[in-house]
N, C-alpha and C positions, 0 to 999 in steps of 0.2 A: 609780158608774155603770160599766157594762161595755159594750163592743162585742163581741158574740158573732158569730163566723163559723163556719158549719158547711158543710163541703164534702161533698156527698152525691151518690149516683148518681141519674141523671135519672128512673129508673122509680119511685122512692119520693117524688118531689117533690109530686105532687098530694095524697097522704095526709098528708105532713108539713105542707104549707101549711094544709090543712083543720084539722088538730089545733092548729097554732100560732094561727091566727086564732080558733078557737073558745075558746081559753084567753086571748084578749086581747092576744096579741103582734102588733105591727105589724112585718112583715118585708119586706125587699127581696130579690128573686131575681135572680141574675146567672148567665148562662151562662159556664161555665169549662171549660178543657181541662187534663187532667193532663199533666205533663211526661214521665213515664216511659212510660206506655202510650198516651198521646195520645188517651184516650177522653174523650167528653163528660161533664161533670159539671155540677152546679148548686151555686153558692155562695149560701147564705142568710145575710143580714146582719140583725142586730137590735140596737138600742140598748135596754138594760134597766137597771133598778136592781139593786143588789147582792143584794137579797132575792129577786129573780126568777131568779137563775142556776140554782138547783137545779131549778126547774120547767122551765126551758128545756132543761136537760140531760136530764131525765127524759123529756120528749116526744121529743127526738131519739133517745135511746138505745132507747126502746121502739118507734120507728117504723122506723129504718134504721141501717145502718152509716155512720159519718161520721168525718171528721177535724174536730175542733172547736178553735177558738182563742178565748181570752177575753182581751180587752185592756182595761186600765184607761183610762177616759175622764175627762179633766179637766173637760170642759164638754159638755153635750148640750142642744140646743134643737130643739124641734119647732115649725116656723113654718107 
């Protein structure tokens, strides 16, 4: 399991969320602010299986510029 976090510019969020949900990803959207330029960003968080990582990355890369983090998750529950 992976916890994927993608920090993206606000203007590409609607398109990114549409593409993510149409490919079956459940995402959480958080407003965030960068430390250097103090510009508004959006952080997209998504818990996925290891075999979905490439699909997630492809959607983000083809939609917008992003800073992406991939974290190993020991346990994931959807209640």
